[in-house]
N, C-alpha and C positions, 0 to 999 in steps of 0.2 A: 534472529533467524538468519541463517546463512545458506545460500545456494551456491553450488560449485559445478562448473562444466570443465571437461577435459580438453577444451580447445581455447586458444587465445583469441580474445576479441579485440577489435579496434574500438577502444573505449569511446572515442568521439562519435563514431557511427552508432554504437549501442546507446549512448546517452541521447543522441538526437532522436533515435527511434522511440525511446521511452518518453521523451518530451512530447512527441506527436501523439503517442498512445494516451498519455495523461490528459493532454489538452482536448482531445476528441471526446473524452469522457467527462469533461467539465471540471477538471482539477486545475488549480493554480500550481505552477511549477516554478521553483526557484533553484537556480544553479549555484552551488557553492564550490568554487574552485573548478577543477576539470573533472573530478571524479565523484562528486556528491550531488544528489538531486533530492529536493524536498518537494513532495506533492501533497496538496491538501485541498479539501473541499469543506469549507466551514463558513458559517455566518452566525449571527446572534441566535437566530431561530434554530439552526442546526445544533448549536451548542446547547441550547436549552432543552431540545428534544432528544439529545443523544445521537443525532444522525451525522456527526462529523466523521470524516474518514480521511486517511492519508498515510503517508509513509516517508521515511528517509532512506534513500538508497545510497550505498557506498559501493562504487564500482572499482574492482581491482583486477588488473590483468598481469599475468606473468607468462613467460614462454610455456606453452602447452597447458595453460590453466586460466580460468576466469572465475572470480569469486564476486558474488553480489551479496552484501550484507544489508538486511532490512531491519530498520530500527523504528521504534514508535508504535508497533502493533500491539505489544503487550500492554502498554499503558492504555491504549484505546479499548482493548478488550476488558481490562480491569474496570475502567470507568463504566462501560456498558453493563458489566456484571452487577454493578450496584443497582441498576434498574430491575434486575431479576428479583429483587426483594419485593417488588410490586406484585408478584404472583401470589405471595402469601397474604397480602393485604389487598382485598378487592378494590378499595378506593384508589390504589396506586397501579391498577392494571394498565391504564394508558401509558404510564411511564415504562412498565415492563415491555409493552408492545413496541414502543419506539426504541428502547434499548436493544431488543431482539433484532429489530430491523437494522439498527446501526451496526450491530455485530455481524449480521449477514452481509451488509454492504462492505464492511472492512474485510471480511473473509473473502468475498468475491473479488475485491481489488487484489488481494494477495494471489489468488488463483489466476486471475487474468494477467497480472505482471509476470508470473512464472511462465505462463503459456506464451506471452509476447517474447520473452527472452529465449525460450525454447525455439520459437519460430525464427528468431534472428539466427541462432546457430544452425538450424536446419537449412536456412537460405545460404549459408556459407559452404555447405557440402556440395 
């Protein structure tokens, strides 16, 4: 997934804003270089229940343009999709419920990240 803005961002400032955003929501954040962030919320219990969530963000700025690439979300949704099989087999319904919750949490993270970055650019105006 890729998001593009028609304004150039200060990557350091945007990165710090996203780190604070993620930490306030309970995500562990790892900086890789100056333009890559990995955020995740996982534990053994979360992994067993399908409630892990996270993303890898690649921040790129050029004159008059900023691009944020989001990786890792497709794999998360694919893993959670396996839990949807539980709908067909009643004994697996709890797995389907946790998978659906995990997919919701992951989707909400993407929506909230997009809004946070939009707010960053609105504050520049």
